[in-house]
C-alpha positions as CSV (number, residue, x, y, z in Angstrom):
1,M,12.0,-7.6,-29.0
2,E,8.7,-9.0,-30.2
3,I,5.5,-7.3,-29.1
4,R,2.4,-9.3,-29.7
5,K,-0.9,-7.6,-30.6
6,L,-3.6,-8.7,-28.2
7,P,-7.4,-8.5,-28.3
8,V,-9.3,-6.4,-25.8
9,S,-10.8,-9.5,-24.3
10,Q,-7.4,-10.5,-23.0
11,A,-7.9,-8.1,-20.1
12,W,-10.6,-10.5,-18.8
13,A,-8.1,-13.3,-18.8
14,W,-5.5,-11.3,-16.9
15,A,-8.1,-10.3,-14.3
16,R,-9.3,-13.9,-13.9
17,Q,-5.8,-15.3,-13.6
18,A,-4.8,-12.6,-11.1
19,I,-7.8,-13.3,-8.9
20,E,-7.1,-17.1,-9.0
21,L,-3.5,-16.6,-7.8
22,G,-4.8,-17.2,-4.3
23,R,-4.9,-21.0,-4.9
24,L,-1.3,-21.2,-6.1
25,N,0.9,-21.4,-2.9
26,P,-1.1,-18.7,-1.0
27,K,1.3,-18.7,1.9
28,A,4.2,-17.6,-0.4
29,V,2.2,-15.2,-2.7
30,F,0.2,-13.4,0.0
31,G,3.1,-13.5,2.4
32,A,5.3,-11.9,-0.2
33,A,2.8,-9.1,-0.8
34,L,2.5,-8.6,3.0
35,L,6.2,-8.3,3.2
36,V,6.2,-5.6,0.5
37,L,3.7,-3.5,2.4
38,L,5.4,-3.9,5.8
39,T,8.8,-3.1,4.3
40,L,7.6,0.0,2.6
41,Y,5.6,1.1,5.6
42,G,8.4,0.4,8.0
43,V,11.0,2.2,6.0
44,V,8.8,5.3,5.4
45,V,7.8,5.5,9.1
46,L,11.4,5.2,10.3
47,L,12.6,7.8,7.8
48,V,9.9,10.3,8.6
49,A,10.5,9.9,12.3
50,V,14.2,10.5,11.9
51,V,13.7,13.6,9.6
52,S,11.0,15.1,11.8
53,S,13.1,14.7,15.0
54,F,15.7,17.0,13.4
55,T,13.3,19.5,12.0
56,L,10.5,19.7,14.6
57,G,11.1,22.0,17.5
58,A,9.4,21.8,20.9
59,G,5.9,23.2,20.7
60,H,6.3,24.1,17.0
61,S,3.3,23.5,14.8
62,P,4.4,22.4,11.3
63,D,3.0,24.0,8.2
64,A,2.3,22.3,4.9
65,M,5.8,23.0,3.4
66,E,7.5,21.4,6.5
67,M,5.3,18.4,6.2
68,L,6.2,18.1,2.5
69,G,9.9,18.4,3.5
70,W,9.5,15.5,5.9
71,F,7.8,13.2,3.4
72,A,10.0,14.1,0.4
73,P,12.9,11.8,1.4
74,A,10.5,9.0,2.3
75,F,8.7,9.4,-1.0
76,V,11.9,9.2,-3.0
77,L,13.0,6.1,-1.1
78,M,9.7,4.5,-1.6
79,L,10.0,5.2,-5.4
80,L,13.3,3.4,-5.4
81,L,12.2,0.4,-3.3
82,L,8.8,-0.1,-5.0
83,P,10.1,-1.5,-8.4
84,I,12.5,-3.8,-6.6
85,L,9.8,-5.2,-4.3
86,L,7.3,-5.4,-7.1
87,G,9.8,-7.4,-9.1
88,G,10.4,-9.7,-6.2
89,L,6.6,-10.2,-5.9
90,M,6.4,-11.0,-9.6
91,H,9.2,-13.5,-9.1
92,V,7.2,-15.3,-6.3
93,I,4.1,-15.3,-8.5
94,R,6.0,-16.7,-11.4
95,E,7.6,-19.5,-9.4
96,A,4.3,-20.4,-7.7
97,E,2.4,-20.5,-11.0
98,A,5.1,-22.9,-12.4
99,G,4.8,-25.1,-9.3
100,R,8.3,-24.5,-8.2
101,P,9.2,-24.3,-4.5
102,V,9.1,-20.6,-3.4
103,R,8.8,-18.8,-0.1
104,A,7.4,-15.4,0.9
105,R,10.9,-14.0,1.7
106,D,11.9,-14.7,-1.9
107,V,10.3,-11.3,-2.5
108,Y,13.8,-10.0,-1.7
109,V,15.5,-12.0,-4.5
110,P,16.4,-9.0,-6.6
111,F,18.8,-7.9,-3.8
112,R,20.4,-11.4,-3.7
113,R,20.8,-11.6,-7.5
114,G,22.3,-8.1,-7.9
115,Q,19.3,-6.9,-9.9
116,A,18.1,-4.3,-7.3
117,G,20.2,-1.4,-8.8
118,R,18.7,-1.7,-12.3
119,L,15.2,-2.1,-10.9
120,A,15.6,1.0,-8.7
121,L,16.4,3.0,-11.8
122,F,12.7,2.7,-12.7
123,G,12.0,4.6,-9.5
124,I,14.1,7.4,-10.7
125,V,12.3,7.3,-14.1
126,Q,8.9,7.5,-12.2
127,L,10.3,10.5,-10.3
128,L,11.2,12.2,-13.6
129,F,7.7,11.3,-14.9
130,G,6.2,12.9,-11.7
131,I,8.2,16.1,-12.2
132,A,7.1,16.3,-15.8
133,G,3.5,15.6,-14.8
134,G,3.7,18.4,-12.3
135,L,5.0,20.9,-14.9
136,I,2.1,19.8,-17.2
137,V,-0.4,20.4,-14.3
138,V,1.1,23.9,-13.7
139,A,0.9,24.7,-17.4
140,L,-2.7,23.6,-17.7
141,A,-4.1,24.5,-14.3
142,G,-2.6,28.0,-14.1
143,S,0.4,29.5,-12.4
144,G,-1.5,30.2,-9.2
145,Y,-3.1,26.8,-8.8
146,W,-0.4,25.2,-6.7
147,T,0.0,28.3,-4.5
148,D,-3.7,28.3,-3.7
149,Y,-3.7,24.6,-3.2
150,L,-0.9,24.7,-0.7
151,A,-2.6,27.6,1.1
152,A,-5.8,25.6,1.4
153,L,-3.8,22.5,2.7
154,N,-2.0,24.7,5.2
155,G,-5.4,26.1,6.4
156,A,-6.8,22.6,6.8
157,M,-3.9,21.6,9.0
158,N,-4.6,24.6,11.2
159,G,-8.3,23.7,11.6
160,N,-9.9,25.8,8.8
161,V,-12.3,24.5,6.3
162,P,-10.3,24.0,3.1
163,V,-11.5,25.6,-0.1
164,L,-9.7,23.9,-3.0
165,P,-9.0,26.0,-6.1
166,E,-10.4,25.2,-9.5
167,P,-7.9,24.5,-12.4
168,A,-8.0,26.6,-15.5
169,H,-8.8,23.7,-17.9
170,P,-10.3,20.9,-15.8
171,G,-11.4,18.7,-18.8
172,L,-8.2,18.9,-20.7
173,L,-6.2,18.5,-17.5
174,M,-8.1,15.3,-16.6
175,L,-7.5,13.8,-20.1
176,V,-3.8,14.6,-20.1
177,Q,-3.3,13.2,-16.6
178,M,-5.1,10.0,-17.6
179,L,-2.9,9.4,-20.6
180,F,0.2,10.5,-18.7
181,N,-0.6,8.1,-15.8
182,Y,-1.4,5.3,-18.3
183,F,2.0,5.4,-20.0
184,S,3.8,6.0,-16.7
185,Y,2.4,2.9,-15.0
186,A,2.4,0.7,-18.1
187,M,6.1,1.4,-18.6
188,L,6.8,0.7,-15.0
189,L,4.9,-2.6,-14.8
190,F,6.2,-3.9,-18.1
191,S,9.8,-2.8,-17.6
192,I,10.2,-4.6,-14.3
193,P,9.6,-8.2,-15.7
194,L,11.5,-7.3,-18.9
195,V,14.6,-6.6,-16.8
196,L,14.0,-9.3,-14.2
197,F,13.0,-12.2,-16.4
198,S,13.9,-11.3,-20.0
199,G,17.3,-9.9,-19.2
200,A,16.6,-6.6,-21.1
201,R,18.6,-3.5,-20.4
202,V,16.9,-0.6,-18.7
203,L,16.6,1.6,-21.8
204,E,15.6,-1.4,-23.9
205,A,12.9,-2.3,-21.4
206,L,11.5,1.3,-21.3
207,R,11.4,1.4,-25.1
208,G,9.7,-1.9,-25.4
209,S,7.2,-1.1,-22.6
210,F,6.3,2.2,-24.3
211,W,5.6,0.5,-27.7
212,A,3.7,-2.3,-25.9
213,A,1.5,0.4,-24.2
214,V,0.9,2.0,-27.6
215,K,0.3,-1.3,-29.5
216,N,-2.1,-2.8,-26.9
217,L,-3.7,0.5,-25.7
218,L,-7.3,-0.9,-25.6
219,P,-6.6,-4.2,-23.7
220,N,-4.3,-2.4,-21.2
221,L,-6.8,0.4,-20.6
222,F,-9.6,-2.1,-20.2
223,A,-7.5,-4.0,-17.7
224,G,-6.8,-0.8,-15.8
225,I,-10.6,0.0,-15.8
226,L,-11.3,-3.5,-14.4
227,F,-8.7,-3.1,-11.7
228,V,-9.9,0.4,-10.6
229,G,-13.5,-0.7,-10.7
230,G,-12.6,-3.7,-8.6
231,V,-10.7,-1.5,-6.1
232,I,-13.7,0.8,-5.8
233,A,-16.2,-2.0,-5.2
234,A,-13.8,-3.7,-2.7
235,T,-13.3,-0.4,-0.9
236,L,-17.0,0.0,-0.3
237,V,-17.1,-3.5,1.2
238,L,-14.0,-2.7,3.2
239,V,-15.5,0.4,4.7
240,L,-18.6,-1.5,5.7
241,L,-16.6,-4.3,7.3
242,A,-14.2,-1.8,9.0
243,T,-17.2,0.0,10.5
244,V,-18.7,-3.3,11.9
245,A,-15.2,-4.4,13.1
246,T,-14.6,-1.1,14.9
247,L,-18.0,-1.2,16.6
248,L,-17.6,-4.8,17.7
249,G,-14.0,-4.4,18.7
250,S,-14.7,-1.1,20.6
251,A,-17.4,-2.9,22.6
252,I,-14.6,-5.1,24.0
253,H,-11.8,-2.4,24.1
254,A,-10.9,0.7,22.0
255,V,-7.5,-0.9,21.2
256,V,-9.3,-4.1,19.9
257,G,-11.3,-1.9,17.4
258,V,-8.2,-0.2,16.2
259,V,-6.3,-3.5,15.7
260,L,-9.2,-5.1,13.8
261,N,-9.5,-2.0,11.6
262,A,-5.8,-2.0,10.8
263,A,-5.8,-5.7,10.1
264,L,-8.6,-5.4,7.6
265,F,-6.9,-2.5,5.8
266,L,-3.6,-4.5,5.7
267,L,-5.5,-7.6,4.3
268,F,-7.1,-5.4,1.7
269,G,-3.8,-3.9,0.6
270,T,-2.2,-7.3,0.4
271,V,-4.9,-8.7,-1.8
272,M,-5.0,-5.7,-4.1
273,L,-1.2,-5.8,-4.4
274,V,-1.3,-9.5,-5.4
275,V,-4.0,-8.8,-8.1
276,L,-2.0,-5.8,-9.4
277,A,1.3,-7.6,-9.6
278,G,-0.3,-10.7,-10.9
279,G,-2.2,-8.9,-13.6
280,A,0.9,-7.0,-14.7
281,Y,2.9,-10.3,-14.8
282,F,0.3,-12.0,-17.0
283,A,0.1,-9.0,-19.3
284,W,3.9,-9.0,-19.7
285,R,3.9,-12.7,-20.4
286,D,1.2,-12.5,-23.1
287,T,2.7,-9.4,-24.6
288,F,6.4,-10.4,-24.8
289,G,6.4,-14.1,-24.1
290,D,8.1,-16.0,-21.3
291,E,10.3,-19.0,-22.1
292,G,10.9,-19.7,-18.4
293,P,14.2,-20.3,-16.6
294,P,16.7,-22.4,-18.5
295,A,16.7,-26.1,-17.6
296,E,19.6,-27.6,-15.8
297,A,22.0,-29.4,-18.2
298,K,22.2,-33.2,-17.6
299,F,25.1,-35.4,-18.5
300,T,23.9,-38.0,-21.0
301,G,27.3,-39.1,-22.3
302,I,29.5,-37.9,-25.1
303,E,28.0,-37.5,-28.5
304,V,30.3,-38.5,-31.4
C-alpha cells in the first residue's frame, strides 16, 4: 500500500474542495448528509425511549448513572452505524464528483453491497479507543476525578450548581488527548474509504491509516485545525441566526420559533458533515490514490 508524502499546503486544497462540493449535485450530496443525521437521530431517540420505558418508574427521578445506562446502548449503536453511513456519504461524494448519476438514498449503499459489516468493525475499534482513552484520563487525572465528575453531574441534574473537579495534570492530559484523538479520528476517516473503495481488509486499512497519520502528520493536523476553526466561526454565526429566528418565529407562535431553530441546527449539521466527509475523502484520495471504479468491458471482436 503506497502512502504519499504530502505538503502542509495540501490541507488548503482539501478545505477548498470540500467547501465547493455544494455545486456538485447538491440534491444528492446534502440529501445524503441529511439522511445520515436523521438516521442516527431517529435510531438513538427510538432506542433511548425503549430503554428508558423499561428502567424509569412512575415518579422516579433518574440520577447520572441511570442516564448513562440509557444512553450507553444508543452510543454503541451509533458507533456501529457511523462508519457505515460515513462510507455511504463518501460514496455519494465520489460519484457526484465524477459526474456519475447518484441519489441521496445511495448513502445506504454499504448495506446493499454487503460492506456494512466490515465498516461497522471500525465502530468497535473506536469503542476500544474510547475505553483506552478513558483509562489514560483516569491515570493522568487522578483516581478520584471521575467520581467527583459524576457527583457534580448528578448534582446539576438535581438543580445544584455544578463544581467540576480539576485533573491532576491538566497540561499533559490535554496534550495526550489531542494526540490520541488525532490518531483515532485519522484512522477512522482513512480506513473507511480504504475498505470501501480500495478493497483493503480491516486490519490492513487500520495499519495503512496509522502510517498515513504518522507520515502526513502536519497536513492532517492543519486540516483538522482548519475544520475546527471553521466550525467555531460557523457556530458563532449559527447562534446569532438562531437567536433572530427564535425571536421572529416566537412573534408568530412559540412552535414556529422552535421549528425555525431546529431547522437551522439541522442545516448546520448537514453542511458540516458534508465538509468533514468531503475533506476526509479528498485526503484519502491524495494520500493513497484512487483509480476509480473499473470500466465496463466492451466487446470489440476477437483478437488473434
